[in-house]
C-alpha positions as CSV (number, residue, x, y, z in Angstrom):
1,M,-40.9,35.7,101.5
2,K,-44.2,37.5,101.6
3,L,-43.7,40.9,101.5
4,E,-45.8,43.7,103.9
5,H,-49.5,45.0,102.6
6,R,-49.9,48.2,102.2
7,R,-51.2,49.2,105.4
8,Q,-48.1,48.3,107.3
9,N,-45.4,50.3,108.3
10,V,-42.1,50.4,105.7
11,I,-39.9,48.0,107.1
12,P,-36.4,49.5,108.4
13,F,-33.7,50.6,105.7
14,T,-31.5,47.0,107.0
15,A,-34.2,44.7,106.2
16,F,-35.0,46.6,102.9
17,L,-30.8,46.1,102.1
18,L,-31.4,42.7,102.7
19,R,-34.1,42.0,100.6
20,L,-32.6,43.8,98.1
21,T,-29.4,41.7,99.2
22,R,-31.8,38.4,98.2
23,Y,-33.1,39.3,95.0
24,G,-29.7,40.1,93.8
25,F,-28.4,37.1,94.4
26,F,-31.6,35.6,92.6
27,A,-30.9,37.8,89.9
28,L,-27.2,37.0,89.5
29,M,-28.5,33.3,90.2
30,L,-29.6,33.2,87.3
31,I,-27.9,35.2,85.4
32,I,-25.0,32.8,85.2
33,I,-27.3,30.6,84.1
34,S,-28.5,32.4,81.2
35,V,-24.8,32.0,80.5
36,L,-23.9,28.9,81.4
37,I,-26.3,28.0,78.8
38,G,-25.6,29.9,76.3
39,T,-21.5,29.3,77.0
40,A,-22.1,25.6,76.2
41,G,-24.9,25.6,74.0
42,Y,-22.4,27.6,71.9
43,H,-19.2,25.9,72.1
44,L,-20.7,22.7,71.3
45,L,-23.1,22.7,68.8
46,G,-20.9,26.1,67.6
47,K,-18.2,24.6,67.7
48,I,-16.3,27.5,68.1
49,S,-14.1,27.7,71.6
50,W,-14.7,28.6,74.8
51,L,-14.2,32.1,75.6
52,D,-15.3,33.0,72.3
53,S,-18.8,30.4,73.0
54,F,-19.3,33.0,76.1
55,Y,-19.3,36.0,74.9
56,M,-21.3,35.1,72.8
57,A,-23.4,33.6,74.3
58,C,-23.2,37.6,77.0
59,M,-23.5,40.3,74.3
60,I,-26.5,37.7,73.3
61,L,-27.8,38.3,76.4
62,T,-27.6,41.6,77.0
63,G,-29.4,42.5,73.1
64,M,-26.2,43.8,71.6
65,G,-26.0,41.2,68.7
66,P,-24.0,38.1,67.9
67,V,-20.7,37.9,67.4
68,T,-19.8,34.6,65.0
69,D,-22.0,33.2,62.3
70,M,-23.1,29.9,62.8
71,E,-22.2,27.8,60.0
72,T,-24.2,24.7,60.8
73,S,-28.0,24.5,60.6
74,A,-28.1,22.8,64.6
75,A,-26.2,26.1,65.8
76,K,-27.7,28.8,64.4
77,L,-31.4,27.3,66.0
78,F,-29.5,27.5,69.2
79,S,-28.8,30.9,68.4
80,S,-31.9,32.1,67.2
81,F,-34.1,30.5,70.4
82,Y,-31.3,30.8,72.4
83,A,-31.5,35.1,71.4
84,L,-35.6,34.2,72.1
85,Y,-34.5,33.3,74.9
86,S,-32.6,36.1,76.1
87,G,-34.6,38.7,75.4
88,V,-37.5,37.4,77.6
89,A,-34.6,36.6,79.7
90,F,-33.4,39.6,80.0
91,L,-37.0,41.4,81.0
92,S,-37.3,38.9,83.6
93,I,-34.1,40.0,85.3
94,T,-34.4,42.8,85.3
95,A,-37.6,42.9,87.0
96,V,-36.2,40.6,89.9
97,F,-33.8,43.0,90.4
98,F,-35.8,46.0,90.9
99,A,-38.7,44.8,91.8
100,P,-37.9,45.4,96.0
101,I,-36.8,48.8,95.0
102,I,-39.9,49.6,93.0
103,H,-42.4,47.7,96.3
104,R,-40.9,50.3,98.6
105,I,-41.2,53.6,96.4
106,L,-44.7,51.7,96.0
107,H,-45.6,51.5,99.0
108,I,-43.9,54.3,100.8
109,L,-46.8,55.6,98.1
110,H,-49.6,54.6,99.9
111,V,-48.7,54.0,104.0
112,E,-51.5,55.4,105.8
113,P,-49.8,57.6,109.3
114,D,-51.8,56.0,112.3
115,E,-54.3,57.7,113.0
116,K,-54.2,60.0,116.8
């Protein structure tokens, strides 16, 4: 999707809401995929229940920290790499969600009025 140039007019508010919805949906899909990866990894490698795996994945993804100790080397490695991934994913997902809002604010500040 192409964004408007700084010399173009700001898009109407309804079009902005549609853009925000699309970006929000994409961010939600990234969150769901990230939680699914974490849940599956913690369940299969950490040998914990599905509910505890989901809880652990959500806590790691949001930066809150682990809630269960990992016993095996594979589980510890997965947990380490998932934590590294989660830090980058959280910031990236936040950037995706706020990109249209920031773009609109900057666009409003830089639009030059038509000369008459």
